[in-house]
ROZA-913516 format. One record per residue (C-alpha): residue number from 1; x, y, z. Coordinates in nm, 3 decimals, decimal comma, m for minus. Layout:
<sites>
+-------+---------+---------+---------+
| lumba |      c1 |      c2 |      c3 |
+-------+---------+---------+---------+
|   NUM |       X |       Y |       Z |
...
+-------+---------+---------+---------+
</sites>
This chain:
<sites>
+-------+---------+---------+---------+
| lumba |      c1 |      c2 |      c3 |
+-------+---------+---------+---------+
|     1 |  m0,010 |   0,000 |  m0,006 |
|     2 |   0,133 |   0,328 |  m0,050 |
|     3 |   0,269 |   0,494 |   0,253 |
|     4 |   0,107 |   0,823 |   0,405 |
|     5 |   0,291 |   1,188 |   0,436 |
|     6 |   0,060 |   1,324 |   0,770 |
|     7 |   0,153 |   1,755 |   0,715 |
|     8 |   0,047 |   1,980 |   0,968 |
|     9 |   0,200 |   2,316 |   1,070 |
|    10 |   0,362 |   2,153 |   1,437 |
|    11 |   0,474 |   1,813 |   1,393 |
|    12 |   0,486 |   1,571 |   1,016 |
|    13 |   0,348 |   1,279 |   1,237 |
|    14 |   0,097 |   1,265 |   1,507 |
|    15 |  m0,145 |   1,057 |   1,625 |
|    16 |  m0,498 |   0,986 |   1,559 |
|    17 |  m0,593 |   1,172 |   1,861 |
|    18 |  m0,303 |   1,402 |   1,752 |
|    19 |  m0,474 |   1,447 |   1,447 |
|    20 |  m0,848 |   1,523 |   1,599 |
|    21 |  m0,617 |   1,795 |   1,870 |
|    22 |  m0,456 |   1,919 |   1,612 |
|    23 |  m0,746 |   1,988 |   1,355 |
|    24 |  m0,992 |   2,083 |   1,632 |
|    25 |  m0,786 |   2,353 |   1,724 |
|    26 |  m0,714 |   2,490 |   1,406 |
|    27 |  m1,124 |   2,426 |   1,280 |
|    28 |  m1,181 |   2,740 |   1,574 |
|    29 |  m0,970 |   3,005 |   1,423 |
|    30 |  m0,998 |   2,907 |   1,058 |
|    31 |  m1,340 |   2,949 |   0,946 |
|    32 |  m1,562 |   2,875 |   0,653 |
|    33 |  m1,486 |   3,196 |   0,476 |
|    34 |  m1,102 |   3,130 |   0,458 |
|    35 |  m1,128 |   2,769 |   0,404 |
|    36 |  m1,359 |   2,711 |   0,152 |
|    37 |  m1,164 |   2,839 |  m0,145 |
|    38 |  m1,056 |   2,617 |  m0,460 |
|    39 |  m0,666 |   2,669 |  m0,452 |
|    40 |  m0,485 |   2,601 |  m0,754 |
|    41 |  m0,181 |   2,451 |  m0,594 |
|    42 |  m0,105 |   2,270 |  m0,925 |
|    43 |  m0,070 |   2,517 |  m1,170 |
|    44 |  m0,370 |   2,438 |  m1,369 |
|    45 |  m0,447 |   2,638 |  m1,634 |
|    46 |  m0,771 |   2,739 |  m1,889 |
|    47 |  m0,921 |   2,618 |  m2,139 |
|    48 |  m1,204 |   2,724 |  m2,386 |
|    49 |  m1,432 |   2,594 |  m2,649 |
|    50 |  m1,425 |   2,861 |  m2,979 |
|    51 |  m1,660 |   2,822 |  m3,261 |
|    52 |  m1,574 |   2,713 |  m3,641 |
|    53 |  m1,776 |   2,930 |  m3,840 |
|    54 |  m1,731 |   2,865 |  m4,205 |
|    55 |  m1,949 |   3,088 |  m4,420 |
|    56 |  m2,159 |   3,182 |  m4,122 |
|    57 |  m2,289 |   2,869 |  m4,007 |
|    58 |  m2,116 |   2,713 |  m3,706 |
|    59 |  m1,917 |   2,349 |  m3,772 |
|    60 |  m1,802 |   2,287 |  m3,447 |
|    61 |  m1,519 |   2,384 |  m3,174 |
|    62 |  m1,184 |   2,354 |  m3,141 |
|    63 |  m1,045 |   2,326 |  m2,748 |
|    64 |  m0,781 |   2,623 |  m2,673 |
|    65 |  m0,539 |   2,595 |  m2,429 |
|    66 |  m0,417 |   2,911 |  m2,241 |
|    67 |  m0,159 |   2,965 |  m2,014 |
|    68 |  m0,388 |   3,161 |  m1,751 |
|    69 |  m0,412 |   2,979 |  m1,416 |
|    70 |  m0,769 |   2,850 |  m1,316 |
|    71 |  m0,952 |   2,951 |  m0,939 |
|    72 |  m0,772 |   3,110 |  m0,682 |
|    73 |  m0,413 |   3,166 |  m0,633 |
|    74 |  m0,385 |   3,311 |  m0,332 |
|    75 |  m0,578 |   3,400 |   0,030 |
|    76 |  m0,501 |   3,619 |   0,282 |
|    77 |  m0,667 |   3,683 |   0,585 |
|    78 |  m0,670 |   3,949 |   0,853 |
|    79 |  m0,916 |   3,984 |   1,160 |
|    80 |  m1,196 |   4,139 |   0,976 |
|    81 |  m1,121 |   4,066 |   0,604 |
|    82 |  m1,036 |   3,734 |   0,389 |
|    83 |  m0,837 |   3,868 |   0,048 |
|    84 |  m0,872 |   3,612 |  m0,239 |
|    85 |  m0,690 |   3,680 |  m0,597 |
|    86 |  m0,795 |   3,458 |  m0,860 |
|    87 |  m0,757 |   3,508 |  m1,232 |
|    88 |  m1,191 |   3,459 |  m1,274 |
|    89 |  m1,153 |   3,174 |  m1,466 |
|    90 |  m1,269 |   2,833 |  m1,371 |
|    91 |  m1,113 |   2,485 |  m1,389 |
|    92 |  m1,357 |   2,346 |  m1,570 |
|    93 |  m1,403 |   2,404 |  m1,961 |
|    94 |  m1,588 |   2,719 |  m2,120 |
|    95 |  m1,761 |   2,861 |  m2,423 |
|    96 |  m1,879 |   2,865 |  m2,628 |
|    97 |  m2,169 |   3,125 |  m2,655 |
|    98 |  m2,461 |   3,056 |  m2,830 |
|    99 |  m2,591 |   3,406 |  m2,837 |
|   100 |  m2,309 |   3,521 |  m3,106 |
|   101 |  m2,097 |   3,670 |  m2,779 |
|   102 |  m1,777 |   3,747 |  m2,899 |
|   103 |  m1,605 |   3,803 |  m2,639 |
|   104 |  m1,349 |   3,509 |  m2,448 |
|   105 |  m1,288 |   3,470 |  m2,070 |
|   106 |  m0,944 |   3,624 |  m2,009 |
|   107 |  m0,753 |   3,653 |  m1,717 |
|   108 |  m0,909 |   3,945 |  m1,447 |
|   109 |  m0,628 |   4,001 |  m1,200 |
|   110 |  m0,893 |   3,990 |  m0,891 |
|   111 |  m0,860 |   4,058 |  m0,531 |
|   112 |  m1,188 |   3,978 |  m0,372 |
|   113 |  m1,233 |   4,131 |  m0,028 |
|   114 |  m1,463 |   3,941 |   0,214 |
|   115 |  m1,622 |   4,125 |   0,553 |
|   116 |  m1,555 |   3,794 |   0,801 |
|   117 |  m1,765 |   3,940 |   1,078 |
|   118 |  m2,115 |   4,023 |   0,846 |
|   119 |  m2,400 |   4,220 |   1,037 |
|   120 |  m2,729 |   4,281 |   0,929 |
|   121 |  m2,815 |   4,653 |   0,752 |
|   122 |  m3,097 |   4,781 |   0,975 |
|   123 |  m3,130 |   5,104 |   0,809 |
|   124 |  m3,143 |   5,129 |   0,428 |
|   125 |  m3,028 |   4,815 |   0,228 |
|   126 |  m2,781 |   4,830 |  m0,011 |
|   127 |  m2,903 |   4,788 |  m0,380 |
|   128 |  m2,715 |   4,711 |  m0,713 |
|   129 |  m2,734 |   4,737 |  m1,098 |
|   130 |  m2,536 |   4,491 |  m1,352 |
|   131 |  m2,225 |   4,428 |  m1,133 |
|   132 |  m2,051 |   4,201 |  m0,922 |
|   133 |  m2,211 |   4,109 |  m0,597 |
|   134 |  m2,057 |   3,781 |  m0,471 |
|   135 |  m1,801 |   3,567 |  m0,611 |
|   136 |  m1,756 |   3,174 |  m0,602 |
|   137 |  m1,543 |   2,936 |  m0,417 |
|   138 |  m1,322 |   2,907 |  m0,765 |
|   139 |  m1,256 |   3,282 |  m0,772 |
|   140 |  m1,528 |   3,356 |  m1,053 |
|   141 |  m1,776 |   3,640 |  m0,967 |
|   142 |  m2,125 |   3,640 |  m0,952 |
|   143 |  m2,347 |   3,915 |  m1,119 |
|   144 |  m2,710 |   4,067 |  m1,058 |
|   145 |  m2,968 |   3,934 |  m1,258 |
|   146 |  m2,940 |   4,203 |  m1,516 |
|   147 |  m2,808 |   4,204 |  m1,866 |
|   148 |  m2,757 |   4,568 |  m1,860 |
|   149 |  m3,041 |   4,669 |  m2,071 |
|   150 |  m3,377 |   4,815 |  m2,056 |
|   151 |  m3,677 |   4,769 |  m2,286 |
|   152 |  m3,808 |   5,119 |  m2,214 |
|   153 |  m3,451 |   5,375 |  m2,215 |
|   154 |  m3,527 |   5,679 |  m2,358 |
|   155 |  m3,500 |   6,029 |  m2,121 |
|   156 |  m3,504 |   5,944 |  m1,806 |
|   157 |  m3,753 |   5,693 |  m1,815 |
|   158 |  m3,604 |   5,334 |  m1,757 |
|   159 |  m3,863 |   5,046 |  m1,793 |
|   160 |  m3,857 |   4,698 |  m1,841 |
|   161 |  m3,534 |   4,599 |  m1,727 |
|   162 |  m3,415 |   4,305 |  m1,861 |
|   163 |  m3,374 |   3,952 |  m1,644 |
|   164 |  m3,025 |   3,767 |  m1,769 |
|   165 |  m3,144 |   3,478 |  m1,649 |
|   166 |  m3,408 |   3,431 |  m1,916 |
|   167 |  m3,252 |   3,697 |  m2,176 |
|   168 |  m2,928 |   3,596 |  m2,226 |
|   169 |  m2,953 |   3,221 |  m2,108 |
|   170 |  m2,886 |   3,087 |  m2,462 |
|   171 |  m2,531 |   3,284 |  m2,436 |
|   172 |  m2,464 |   3,075 |  m2,119 |
|   173 |  m2,186 |   2,772 |  m2,131 |
|   174 |  m2,286 |   2,446 |  m2,013 |
|   175 |  m2,090 |   2,605 |  m1,665 |
|   176 |  m2,382 |   2,835 |  m1,650 |
|   177 |  m2,127 |   3,107 |  m1,730 |
|   178 |  m2,035 |   3,401 |  m1,966 |
|   179 |  m1,787 |   3,679 |  m2,029 |
|   180 |  m1,884 |   4,013 |  m2,063 |
|   181 |  m1,689 |   4,282 |  m2,338 |
|   182 |  m1,382 |   4,306 |  m2,145 |
|   183 |  m1,368 |   3,942 |  m2,102 |
|   184 |  m1,497 |   3,902 |  m1,696 |
|   185 |  m1,626 |   3,549 |  m1,688 |
|   186 |  m1,960 |   3,534 |  m1,476 |
|   187 |  m2,257 |   3,431 |  m1,325 |
|   188 |  m2,606 |   3,535 |  m1,337 |
|   189 |  m2,719 |   3,187 |  m1,234 |
|   190 |  m2,671 |   2,861 |  m1,079 |
|   191 |  m2,298 |   2,751 |  m1,166 |
|   192 |  m2,429 |   2,374 |  m1,213 |
|   193 |  m2,414 |   2,213 |  m1,573 |
|   194 |  m2,702 |   2,006 |  m1,467 |
|   195 |  m2,911 |   2,310 |  m1,428 |
|   196 |  m2,772 |   2,435 |  m1,810 |
|   197 |  m2,853 |   2,037 |  m1,921 |
|   198 |  m3,227 |   2,144 |  m1,844 |
|   199 |  m3,294 |   2,519 |  m1,955 |
|   200 |  m3,064 |   2,455 |  m2,265 |
|   201 |  m2,927 |   2,216 |  m2,553 |
|   202 |  m2,506 |   2,391 |  m2,478 |
|   203 |  m2,405 |   2,065 |  m2,326 |
|   204 |  m2,490 |   1,823 |  m2,602 |
|   205 |  m2,215 |   1,967 |  m2,802 |
|   206 |  m1,990 |   2,181 |  m2,547 |
|   207 |  m2,007 |   1,998 |  m2,217 |
|   208 |  m1,847 |   2,038 |  m1,897 |
|   209 |  m1,866 |   1,984 |  m1,534 |
|   210 |  m1,925 |   2,314 |  m1,348 |
|   211 |  m1,897 |   2,446 |  m1,007 |
|   212 |  m2,146 |   2,179 |  m0,822 |
|   213 |  m2,382 |   1,903 |  m0,926 |
|   214 |  m2,754 |   1,909 |  m0,805 |
|   215 |  m2,818 |   1,683 |  m0,594 |
|   216 |  m3,145 |   1,664 |  m0,345 |
|   217 |  m3,025 |   1,446 |  m0,182 |
|   218 |  m2,760 |   1,618 |  m0,001 |
|   219 |  m2,721 |   1,964 |   0,135 |
|   220 |  m2,594 |   2,177 |  m0,121 |
|   221 |  m2,230 |   2,317 |  m0,025 |
|   222 |  m2,105 |   2,658 |   0,046 |
|   223 |  m2,064 |   2,753 |  m0,270 |
|   224 |  m1,935 |   3,120 |  m0,284 |
|   225 |  m1,963 |   3,488 |  m0,061 |
|   226 |  m2,201 |   3,755 |  m0,148 |
|   227 |  m1,989 |   4,104 |  m0,096 |
|   228 |  m2,161 |   4,179 |   0,244 |
|   229 |  m1,965 |   3,891 |   0,399 |
|   230 |  m2,284 |   3,617 |   0,398 |
|   231 |  m2,217 |   3,286 |   0,228 |
|   232 |  m2,409 |   3,156 |  m0,058 |
|   233 |  m2,516 |   2,806 |  m0,082 |
|   234 |  m2,683 |   2,577 |  m0,353 |
|   235 |  m3,005 |   2,497 |  m0,378 |
|   236 |  m3,067 |   2,180 |  m0,132 |
|   237 |  m3,089 |   2,293 |   0,222 |
|   238 |  m3,228 |   2,138 |   0,552 |
|   239 |  m3,630 |   2,211 |   0,551 |
|   240 |  m3,626 |   2,339 |   0,927 |
|   241 |  m3,359 |   2,619 |   0,974 |
|   242 |  m3,276 |   2,483 |   1,280 |
|   243 |  m3,111 |   2,180 |   1,060 |
|   244 |  m3,403 |   1,963 |   1,120 |
|   245 |  m3,594 |   1,805 |   0,875 |
|   246 |  m3,511 |   1,672 |   0,548 |
|   247 |  m3,327 |   1,769 |   0,244 |
|   248 |  m3,548 |   2,027 |   0,063 |
|   249 |  m3,502 |   2,218 |  m0,263 |
|   250 |  m3,445 |   2,604 |  m0,114 |
|   251 |  m3,729 |   2,796 |  m0,280 |
|   252 |  m3,749 |   3,162 |  m0,409 |
|   253 |  m4,023 |   3,369 |  m0,291 |
|   254 |  m4,050 |   3,583 |  m0,594 |
|   255 |  m4,317 |   3,475 |  m0,820 |
|   256 |  m4,425 |   3,629 |  m1,197 |
|   257 |  m4,686 |   3,881 |  m1,225 |
|   258 |  m5,034 |   3,779 |  m1,428 |
|   259 |  m5,060 |   4,035 |  m1,706 |
|   260 |  m5,446 |   4,004 |  m1,833 |
|   261 |  m5,430 |   3,910 |  m2,216 |
|   262 |  m5,089 |   3,908 |  m2,201 |
|   263 |  m5,036 |   4,307 |  m2,216 |
|   264 |  m4,760 |   4,428 |  m1,997 |
|   265 |  m4,934 |   4,781 |  m2,004 |
|   266 |  m4,949 |   4,766 |  m1,581 |
|   267 |  m4,588 |   4,757 |  m1,360 |
|   268 |  m4,798 |   4,633 |  m1,122 |
|   269 |  m5,177 |   4,404 |  m1,127 |
|   270 |  m5,322 |   4,653 |  m0,855 |
|   271 |  m5,238 |   4,978 |  m1,050 |
|   272 |  m5,556 |   5,191 |  m1,079 |
|   273 |  m5,465 |   5,263 |  m1,530 |
|   274 |  m5,231 |   5,156 |  m1,763 |
|   275 |  m4,883 |   5,346 |  m1,844 |
|   276 |  m4,880 |   5,549 |  m2,106 |
|   277 |  m4,852 |   5,379 |  m2,455 |
|   278 |  m4,490 |   5,472 |  m2,431 |
|   279 |  m4,396 |   5,337 |  m2,142 |
|   280 |  m4,578 |   4,960 |  m2,180 |
|   281 |  m4,354 |   4,657 |  m2,244 |
|   282 |  m4,412 |   4,443 |  m2,503 |
|   283 |  m4,640 |   4,152 |  m2,517 |
|   284 |  m4,601 |   3,813 |  m2,302 |
|   285 |  m4,431 |   3,603 |  m2,583 |
|   286 |  m4,403 |   3,905 |  m2,864 |
|   287 |  m4,110 |   3,898 |  m3,050 |
|   288 |  m3,980 |   4,302 |  m3,162 |
|   289 |  m3,685 |   4,360 |  m3,314 |
|   290 |  m3,590 |   3,949 |  m3,300 |
|   291 |  m3,608 |   3,995 |  m2,992 |
|   292 |  m3,834 |   3,801 |  m2,801 |
|   293 |  m3,984 |   3,816 |  m2,471 |
|   294 |  m4,144 |   3,549 |  m2,231 |
|   295 |  m4,282 |   3,624 |  m1,930 |
|   296 |  m3,990 |   3,678 |  m1,655 |
|   297 |  m3,762 |   3,838 |  m1,897 |
|   298 |  m3,787 |   4,148 |  m1,708 |
|   299 |  m3,742 |   4,244 |  m1,372 |
|   300 |  m4,081 |   4,378 |  m1,354 |
|   301 |  m4,224 |   4,039 |  m1,446 |
|   302 |  m4,159 |   3,960 |  m1,030 |
|   303 |  m4,253 |   4,061 |  m0,723 |
|   304 |  m4,162 |   3,942 |  m0,352 |
|   305 |  m4,481 |   3,752 |  m0,200 |
|   306 |  m4,399 |   3,653 |   0,145 |
|   307 |  m4,414 |   3,278 |   0,237 |
|   308 |  m4,421 |   3,199 |  m0,114 |
|   309 |  m4,094 |   3,022 |  m0,066 |
|   310 |  m3,834 |   2,994 |   0,221 |
|   311 |  m3,682 |   3,296 |   0,167 |
|   312 |  m3,708 |   3,635 |   0,235 |
|   313 |  m3,674 |   3,922 |  m0,068 |
|   314 |  m3,357 |   3,953 |  m0,012 |
|   315 |  m3,287 |   3,549 |  m0,100 |
|   316 |  m3,164 |   3,462 |   0,219 |
|   317 |  m3,296 |   3,305 |   0,573 |
|   318 |  m3,114 |   3,239 |   0,902 |
|   319 |  m3,051 |   2,877 |   0,932 |
|   320 |  m2,816 |   2,601 |   1,026 |
|   321 |  m2,584 |   2,491 |   0,787 |
|   322 |  m2,316 |   2,216 |   0,791 |
|   323 |  m2,050 |   2,494 |   0,821 |
|   324 |  m2,184 |   2,692 |   1,041 |
|   325 |  m2,374 |   2,438 |   1,287 |
|   326 |  m2,481 |   2,718 |   1,528 |
|   327 |  m2,714 |   2,915 |   1,241 |
|   328 |  m2,616 |   3,205 |   0,992 |
|   329 |  m2,781 |   3,399 |   0,778 |
|   330 |  m2,744 |   3,305 |   0,417 |
|   331 |  m2,859 |   3,300 |   0,090 |
|   332 |  m2,927 |   3,020 |  m0,209 |
|   333 |  m2,882 |   3,016 |  m0,583 |
|   334 |  m3,254 |   2,858 |  m0,620 |
|   335 |  m3,414 |   2,672 |  m0,928 |
|   336 |  m3,717 |   2,590 |  m1,003 |
|   337 |  m3,846 |   2,158 |  m0,959 |
|   338 |  m3,701 |   2,097 |  m1,296 |
|   339 |  m3,352 |   2,222 |  m1,193 |
|   340 |  m3,377 |   2,532 |  m1,468 |
|   341 |  m3,303 |   2,838 |  m1,258 |
|   342 |  m3,536 |   3,034 |  m1,073 |
|   343 |  m3,513 |   3,423 |  m1,020 |
|   344 |  m3,325 |   3,627 |  m0,849 |
|   345 |  m3,121 |   3,338 |  m0,875 |
|   346 |  m2,854 |   3,448 |  m0,601 |
|   347 |  m2,960 |   3,789 |  m0,409 |
|   348 |  m3,288 |   3,951 |  m0,441 |
|   349 |  m3,280 |   4,295 |  m0,520 |
|   350 |  m3,062 |   4,406 |  m0,192 |
|   351 |  m2,806 |   4,305 |   0,019 |
|   352 |  m2,912 |   4,189 |   0,346 |
|   353 |  m2,653 |   4,263 |   0,527 |
|   354 |  m2,416 |   4,585 |   0,566 |
|   355 |  m2,138 |   4,663 |   0,262 |
|   356 |  m1,886 |   4,894 |   0,239 |
|   357 |  m1,934 |   5,130 |  m0,077 |
|   358 |  m1,598 |   5,110 |  m0,194 |
|   359 |  m1,547 |   4,716 |  m0,192 |
|   360 |  m1,873 |   4,691 |  m0,426 |
|   361 |  m1,785 |   4,986 |  m0,652 |
|   362 |  m1,443 |   4,827 |  m0,668 |
|   363 |  m1,579 |   4,476 |  m0,861 |
|   364 |  m1,317 |   4,242 |  m0,743 |
|   365 |  m1,018 |   4,483 |  m0,792 |
|   366 |  m0,943 |   4,514 |  m0,432 |
|   367 |  m0,531 |   4,603 |  m0,270 |
|   368 |  m0,429 |   4,481 |   0,070 |
|   369 |  m0,390 |   4,729 |   0,294 |
|   370 |  m0,328 |   4,614 |   0,641 |
|   371 |  m0,091 |   4,330 |   0,791 |
|   372 |  m0,253 |   3,991 |   0,694 |
|   373 |  m0,166 |   3,604 |   0,719 |
|   374 |  m0,148 |   3,341 |   0,437 |
|   375 |  m0,364 |   3,052 |   0,443 |
|   376 |  m0,288 |   2,707 |   0,234 |
|   377 |  m0,501 |   2,410 |   0,244 |
|   378 |  m0,226 |   2,237 |   0,430 |
|   379 |  m0,297 |   2,421 |   0,733 |
|   380 |  m0,603 |   2,223 |   0,777 |
|   381 |  m0,521 |   1,929 |   0,721 |
|   382 |  m0,351 |   1,713 |   0,452 |
|   383 |  m0,327 |   1,374 |   0,361 |
|   384 |  m0,031 |   1,370 |   0,092 |
|   385 |  m0,015 |   1,047 |  m0,049 |
|   386 |   0,373 |   1,060 |  m0,175 |
|   387 |   0,303 |   1,027 |  m0,528 |
|   388 |   0,020 |   1,157 |  m0,605 |
|   389 |   0,076 |   1,466 |  m0,368 |
|   390 |  m0,244 |   1,652 |  m0,181 |
|   391 |  m0,558 |   1,633 |  m0,364 |
|   392 |  m0,866 |   1,626 |  m0,134 |
|   393 |  m0,918 |   1,882 |   0,091 |
|   394 |  m1,250 |   1,836 |   0,344 |
|   395 |  m1,514 |   2,132 |   0,451 |
|   396 |  m1,607 |   2,164 |   0,691 |
|   397 |  m1,396 |   1,934 |   0,931 |
|   398 |  m1,471 |   1,885 |   1,176 |
|   399 |  m1,836 |   1,825 |   1,026 |
|   400 |  m2,192 |   1,659 |   1,112 |
|   401 |  m2,415 |   1,611 |   0,814 |
|   402 |  m2,181 |   1,677 |   0,547 |
|   403 |  m1,896 |   1,835 |   0,403 |
|   404 |  m1,782 |   1,947 |   0,119 |
|   405 |  m1,471 |   1,780 |  m0,078 |
|   406 |  m1,235 |   1,910 |  m0,315 |
|   407 |  m1,098 |   1,658 |  m0,567 |
|   408 |  m0,879 |   1,902 |  m0,749 |
|   409 |  m0,673 |   1,643 |  m0,941 |
|   410 |  m0,957 |   1,394 |  m1,032 |
|   411 |  m1,209 |   1,585 |  m1,286 |
|   412 |  m1,340 |   1,376 |  m1,531 |
|   413 |  m1,235 |   1,048 |  m1,371 |
|   414 |  m1,442 |   0,754 |  m1,227 |
|   415 |  m1,328 |   0,681 |  m0,884 |
|   416 |  m1,444 |   0,501 |  m0,501 |
|   417 |  m1,489 |   0,720 |  m0,242 |
|   418 |  m1,424 |   0,499 |   0,081 |
|   419 |  m1,504 |   0,610 |   0,447 |
|   420 |  m1,280 |   0,411 |   0,684 |
|   421 |  m1,212 |   0,417 |   1,030 |
|   422 |  m0,877 |   0,417 |   1,215 |
|   423 |  m0,889 |   0,018 |   1,224 |
|   424 |  m0,973 |   0,032 |   0,815 |
|   425 |  m1,334 |  m0,116 |   0,799 |
|   426 |  m1,476 |   0,055 |   0,542 |
|   427 |  m1,857 |   0,232 |   0,637 |
|   428 |  m1,971 |   0,382 |   0,344 |
|   429 |  m1,873 |   0,345 |  m0,051 |
|   430 |  m1,975 |   0,508 |  m0,343 |
|   431 |  m1,882 |   0,520 |  m0,723 |
|   432 |  m1,870 |   0,869 |  m0,853 |
|   433 |  m1,734 |   1,047 |  m1,182 |
|   434 |  m1,564 |   1,367 |  m1,109 |
|   435 |  m1,799 |   1,608 |  m1,299 |
|   436 |  m1,754 |   1,879 |  m1,063 |
|   437 |  m1,563 |   2,102 |  m0,853 |
|   438 |  m1,715 |   2,003 |  m0,497 |
|   439 |  m1,907 |   1,663 |  m0,397 |
|   440 |  m2,079 |   1,628 |  m0,089 |
|   441 |  m2,022 |   1,344 |   0,160 |
|   442 |  m2,343 |   1,205 |   0,318 |
|   443 |  m2,224 |   1,199 |   0,684 |
|   444 |  m2,555 |   1,144 |   0,866 |
|   445 |  m2,557 |   0,779 |   0,904 |
|   446 |  m2,188 |   0,798 |   1,081 |
|   447 |  m2,089 |   0,747 |   1,464 |
|   448 |  m1,899 |   1,060 |   1,628 |
|   449 |  m1,550 |   0,980 |   1,590 |
|   450 |  m1,239 |   1,019 |   1,347 |
|   451 |  m1,208 |   0,894 |   0,941 |
|   452 |  m1,030 |   0,850 |   0,654 |
|   453 |  m1,160 |   0,944 |   0,343 |
|   454 |  m1,038 |   0,782 |   0,051 |
|   455 |  m1,017 |   0,839 |  m0,278 |
|   456 |  m0,921 |   0,535 |  m0,539 |
|   457 |  m0,895 |   0,762 |  m0,887 |
|   458 |  m0,768 |   0,625 |  m1,256 |
|   459 |  m0,430 |   0,743 |  m1,163 |
|   460 |  m0,371 |   0,649 |  m0,796 |
|   461 |  m0,513 |   0,695 |  m0,395 |
|   462 |  m0,585 |   0,981 |  m0,194 |
|   463 |  m0,662 |   1,047 |   0,148 |
|   464 |  m0,772 |   1,301 |   0,432 |
|   465 |  m0,887 |   1,273 |   0,716 |
|   466 |  m1,248 |   1,350 |   0,843 |
|   467 |  m1,375 |   1,401 |   1,191 |
|   468 |  m1,755 |   1,372 |   1,250 |
|   469 |  m1,910 |   1,523 |   1,554 |
+-------+---------+---------+---------+
</sites>
């Protein structure tokens, strides 16, 4: 059997009890906003699809490899902030963009600045428009739903703001992202190829792994952080906010309006009279200048209805999660019952928490102007195969019901994941194809104790320590 080398900050070899003690002590100091990032420790580089055009007809696509690194390059932290340096390029293959978008994703040189001690904004909430409102754990930005265009934008009037989750859906790649004019790759919708497989046909010809899978049987992983510092989760969570109940789809409380006869003549069905003719929107499903506007095409097509779903008007709630056993306010990347993306996708029409306007306006281009410490994945725990290197990171660790497993070196492989105790007894085994950056381990049937997660891949065996509380 391949020998394992246990590396820690203090000692290179510890007993199982020592491993647990070290990890528990470090877990108190290394919170999820520090430890959850997908760091590129292997020098992995970016690849993309580029369409082959012959006489204006698409005849296929080439894979283009670049020298730009992917994921996160550096994580630093102080008592108040986490600084995340990233190119803004995901590990999975991006593109193509079938709506004719000519831009290509490129290195943006981000330094994201995330508050470590978020607080509720009890005064006027901070709104946003066509900008980065958060960042995923692979360093790619989250944008609000706007595509920065209005159906009516003449003079001082701007009405019928277009929803990118509908109007730009055909331009998203299989990972659920696309670049803007300066090459900044970003997400308006849940970053999952599962959702895109249902919503469009792009994954048929141009498959990609995406950041996460949509597994209704497990609590979704922590996938990012909002600019106000609160975490963002995938679409599945505990039914009850205290962490009890079944795993359910966490539903948005935004619903679509009912337009009589499909006429967008009023911003609200309770308005006493119609808008002037020149301010009315297109009819539902009407095509104007080559664009079709289905229900949901505009912000104005939605309104918040308290109790319609699990979430508040900011698309979040206070809840117990695997990373926050005492509870935290958090946002969710919402989907519909058929797994298609659901408005407002990540965050409602304002942030729940207090926002430093300078951080919001920096759009990920912040500077580090205070003393910081550097975090590396091995600062928590690394169990290294002497031939294969450190490939597994699990968080939270210690964990209770679920832990997210990062398998950075195993993308595209068929693997067998086993959980064993210190005596080598196997408690559960699952075989998966690694098509996502984050895999959720279900620990609900395991007793409290110390375990080893072992992953047998096509090119070697990897292990990491896990504590179940």
